[in-house]
C-alpha positions as CSV (number, residue, x, y, z in Angstrom):
1,M,-5.9,12.8,21.8
2,I,-6.9,9.3,20.7
3,I,-9.3,9.2,17.7
4,R,-11.8,6.4,17.8
5,K,-13.2,5.3,14.6
6,S,-16.7,4.3,13.7
7,P,-17.5,0.8,12.3
8,A,-18.0,2.8,8.9
9,E,-14.5,4.3,9.1
10,I,-13.0,1.2,10.1
11,E,-14.5,-0.4,7.1
12,A,-13.2,2.5,5.0
13,M,-9.7,1.8,6.3
14,K,-9.7,-1.7,4.9
15,E,-8.8,-0.6,1.4
16,A,-5.6,1.3,2.5
17,G,-4.9,-1.8,4.5
18,R,-5.4,-4.3,1.3
19,V,-3.1,-2.1,-0.8
20,S,-0.4,-1.7,1.9
21,A,-0.5,-5.6,2.5
22,K,-0.4,-6.2,-1.3
23,V,2.5,-4.0,-1.9
24,L,4.3,-5.3,1.0
25,R,3.8,-8.9,-0.3
26,E,4.6,-8.2,-4.0
27,V,7.9,-6.3,-2.9
28,G,8.8,-9.0,-0.6
29,A,8.5,-11.6,-3.3
30,Q,11.2,-9.8,-5.3
31,V,13.7,-10.1,-2.4
32,R,16.7,-11.7,-3.6
33,P,20.5,-11.6,-3.8
34,G,21.6,-8.9,-6.2
35,V,18.6,-6.7,-5.9
36,S,19.2,-3.1,-4.5
37,T,16.8,-1.6,-1.9
38,L,16.1,1.3,-4.4
39,E,14.7,-1.3,-7.0
40,L,12.5,-2.6,-4.3
41,D,11.3,1.0,-3.5
42,E,10.6,1.9,-7.0
43,L,8.4,-1.2,-7.3
44,A,6.5,-0.3,-4.1
45,E,5.8,3.1,-5.4
46,A,4.6,1.8,-8.8
47,L,2.4,-0.8,-7.3
48,I,0.9,1.6,-4.7
49,R,0.0,4.1,-7.5
50,A,-1.3,1.4,-9.6
51,E,-3.8,0.6,-7.0
52,G,-5.0,4.1,-6.7
53,G,-3.1,5.0,-3.7
54,V,-0.4,7.4,-2.6
55,P,2.9,6.3,-0.8
56,A,2.4,7.1,2.9
57,F,6.1,7.4,3.7
58,K,7.3,9.5,0.7
59,G,7.9,12.9,1.8
60,Y,6.8,12.2,5.4
61,G,9.0,14.5,7.5
62,G,11.2,14.5,4.5
63,F,11.7,10.9,4.3
64,P,12.8,10.1,0.4
65,G,11.5,6.7,0.0
66,S,8.3,4.8,-0.5
67,I,9.6,2.0,1.7
68,C,12.0,1.9,4.8
69,A,14.5,-0.8,3.9
70,S,16.5,-1.9,6.9
71,V,19.1,-4.7,6.5
72,N,20.8,-6.9,9.1
73,E,21.7,-4.7,12.0
74,Q,19.7,-2.0,10.7
75,I,16.3,-1.7,12.8
76,V,14.3,0.8,11.1
77,H,14.0,3.8,8.7
78,G,16.6,2.5,6.2
79,I,16.7,4.9,3.0
80,P,16.5,3.0,-0.1
81,S,19.7,3.2,-2.2
82,R,21.1,1.9,-5.3
83,S,24.3,1.4,-3.5
84,V,22.7,-1.1,-0.9
85,V,22.6,-4.4,-2.8
86,L,21.3,-7.4,-1.0
87,K,23.4,-10.6,-0.6
88,E,22.8,-14.4,0.3
89,G,22.3,-14.5,4.1
90,D,21.0,-11.2,4.7
91,I,17.5,-10.3,6.4
92,I,15.8,-7.0,5.3
93,S,12.8,-5.4,7.0
94,I,10.6,-3.6,4.6
95,D,8.2,-1.2,6.2
96,T,5.7,0.6,3.9
97,G,2.3,2.0,3.6
98,A,-0.4,3.4,1.5
99,I,-2.8,6.3,1.7
100,V,-6.2,5.6,0.0
101,D,-9.2,8.0,0.2
102,G,-7.3,9.8,3.1
103,W,-6.9,6.6,5.2
104,V,-3.4,5.3,6.0
105,G,-2.4,1.6,6.0
106,D,0.9,0.6,7.5
107,N,2.7,-2.6,7.7
108,A,6.2,-4.3,7.7
109,W,7.8,-7.6,7.5
110,T,11.3,-8.9,7.5
111,Y,12.4,-11.2,4.8
112,A,15.2,-13.8,4.2
113,V,17.6,-13.1,1.4
114,G,18.1,-16.6,0.0
115,K,19.3,-18.9,2.7
116,I,19.8,-17.5,6.0
117,S,21.6,-18.9,9.4
118,P,19.6,-20.7,11.8
119,E,20.2,-17.8,14.2
120,K,18.5,-15.2,11.9
121,K,15.9,-17.6,11.0
122,R,15.0,-18.0,14.7
123,L,15.0,-14.2,15.2
124,L,12.4,-13.8,12.3
125,D,10.4,-16.6,13.8
126,V,10.2,-15.3,17.3
127,T,9.6,-11.7,16.2
128,E,6.7,-12.7,14.0
129,R,5.3,-14.4,17.1
130,C,5.7,-11.4,19.1
131,M,3.6,-9.4,16.5
132,W,0.9,-11.9,16.6
133,A,0.9,-12.0,20.5
134,G,0.7,-8.1,20.5
135,L,-2.2,-8.1,18.0
136,D,-4.2,-10.8,20.1
137,A,-4.0,-8.3,23.1
138,A,-5.7,-5.7,21.3
139,R,-9.1,-6.1,22.7
140,P,-11.7,-4.0,24.5
141,G,-11.0,-3.9,28.3
142,N,-7.2,-4.7,27.9
143,R,-4.7,-1.8,28.4
144,L,-1.8,-0.7,26.3
145,G,0.6,-2.6,28.9
146,D,-1.1,-5.8,27.8
147,I,0.2,-5.3,24.4
148,G,3.6,-4.4,25.4
149,H,3.7,-7.3,28.0
150,A,2.6,-9.8,25.4
151,V,5.3,-8.7,23.0
152,Q,8.0,-8.4,25.6
153,S,7.4,-11.9,27.0
154,V,7.8,-13.7,23.9
155,A,11.0,-11.9,23.0
156,E,12.8,-12.0,26.2
157,E,11.8,-15.7,26.8
158,A,13.8,-16.2,23.7
159,G,16.8,-14.2,25.1
160,Y,16.2,-11.2,22.6
161,G,16.3,-7.5,23.2
162,V,13.1,-5.4,22.8
163,V,13.7,-1.8,21.1
164,R,12.6,0.9,23.7
165,E,13.0,4.0,21.7
166,Y,10.9,3.2,18.8
167,V,7.3,2.0,19.1
168,G,3.8,1.2,17.6
169,H,1.2,4.1,17.2
170,G,-2.3,4.9,16.6
171,I,-3.2,5.5,12.8
172,G,-6.0,6.7,10.9
173,R,-6.2,9.9,8.7
174,D,-2.6,10.4,9.9
175,M,0.1,7.9,9.9
176,H,1.1,8.6,13.5
177,E,-1.7,9.2,15.8
178,D,-2.0,8.9,19.7
179,P,-1.4,6.7,21.4
180,N,2.1,5.3,21.3
181,V,2.2,1.5,21.5
182,P,5.3,0.2,23.2
183,N,6.6,-3.2,22.6
184,F,7.2,-3.7,26.3
185,G,5.2,-3.0,29.5
186,R,3.4,-4.3,32.4
187,K,0.0,-6.1,32.3
188,H,-3.1,-4.1,33.4
189,T,-1.2,-0.6,32.9
190,G,-1.7,2.1,30.6
191,V,-4.3,3.5,28.5
192,K,-7.5,1.3,28.5
193,L,-8.1,-0.2,25.0
194,E,-11.8,0.7,23.5
195,A,-13.5,-0.5,20.5
196,G,-12.8,2.0,17.6
197,M,-9.1,2.4,18.3
198,V,-6.8,1.5,15.4
199,L,-3.3,0.7,16.2
200,A,-0.1,-0.1,14.3
201,I,1.5,-2.8,16.4
202,E,5.1,-3.3,15.4
203,P,7.6,-5.3,17.4
204,M,11.3,-4.5,16.8
205,I,13.3,-7.3,18.2
206,N,17.1,-7.4,18.4
207,L,19.2,-10.6,18.5
208,G,21.4,-8.9,21.3
209,T,21.1,-5.8,23.3
210,Y,17.9,-3.7,23.0
211,K,20.2,-0.6,22.8
212,T,20.3,1.4,19.6
213,R,22.2,4.0,17.7
214,Q,21.0,6.7,15.3
215,M,23.0,7.0,12.4
216,P,24.4,10.4,10.8
217,D,21.7,10.6,8.1
218,G,19.2,11.3,10.8
219,W,16.9,8.4,9.7
220,L,18.6,5.0,10.0
221,V,18.6,3.4,13.4
222,C,20.9,0.4,14.2
223,T,21.4,-2.0,17.0
224,R,24.1,-0.8,19.4
225,D,26.2,-4.1,19.2
226,G,25.9,-4.6,15.5
227,L,23.8,-7.9,15.9
228,P,20.8,-8.6,13.6
229,S,17.3,-7.0,14.1
230,A,13.9,-8.0,12.9
231,H,10.7,-5.7,12.5
232,F,7.2,-7.0,11.8
233,E,3.9,-4.8,11.8
234,K,0.2,-4.9,11.1
235,T,-2.6,-2.4,11.3
236,V,-5.3,-3.6,13.7
237,A,-8.7,-2.3,14.5
238,I,-10.1,-2.9,18.1
239,T,-13.6,-4.1,17.9
240,E,-16.2,-5.5,20.3
241,D,-15.7,-8.8,18.4
242,G,-11.9,-8.6,19.1
243,P,-9.0,-7.5,16.8
244,V,-9.6,-7.1,13.1
245,I,-6.3,-6.9,11.0
246,L,-6.7,-4.2,8.4
247,T,-3.5,-4.9,6.6
248,T,-4.5,-8.0,4.9
249,E,-5.8,-9.3,1.5
250,E,-8.2,-11.8,0.7
251,G,-6.7,-15.2,0.0
252,H,-3.6,-14.1,2.1
253,R,-5.2,-14.1,5.7
254,R,-3.8,-15.5,8.7
255,P,-5.7,-15.5,11.8
256,V,-4.4,-13.6,15.0
């Protein structure tokens, strides 16, 4: 069941979005060689709580962290660890969110650790463009397939693989609500998008094959071929005036 939000509820969700965006930005600013993913996780939790929020991920389904920290070939759901220490040339996807006044914000970004290869830099640039293309398609009258098609078109034109098994989602009082939001699809197909729907759009794009493998811990997902993956995500409200990004901060805006 898709839960449409009123304009007042969308307005209320903006605080959870602001906190989530601020935390992601500030944690991302600490990404550098020699930092462990657990240190980044501890910083995220402290920042969320300092803003009056609760980490949305911690304890969710038993997940132990406040962020998902996924390095290089790791696509999503990497558990923060003191033993995972970033090194020059890595890329790291940080996915985090905050609950504020019962509403959830969810966002992700992939960061360069020091100087990265041109190959990885292009992957990050293209995946970010995939996200913006998906966000721009989140308009009343379009359909879910239009979002997926927008993402897929950018990725596959660049020669990259689009992850199938893991998708975006509706969001509101719960982190995962209907509908699922695939990053692939055909135009003009699927659920019709209507004002009041709030979605987390999150392309996961692989340098090589789209195929994945689940790791033994039951959380971490990696690329099947061991090549790098990138992940970008924002929470967006569909309104009569077009998409409104909720995981954003004043002074750090970027238009769709």
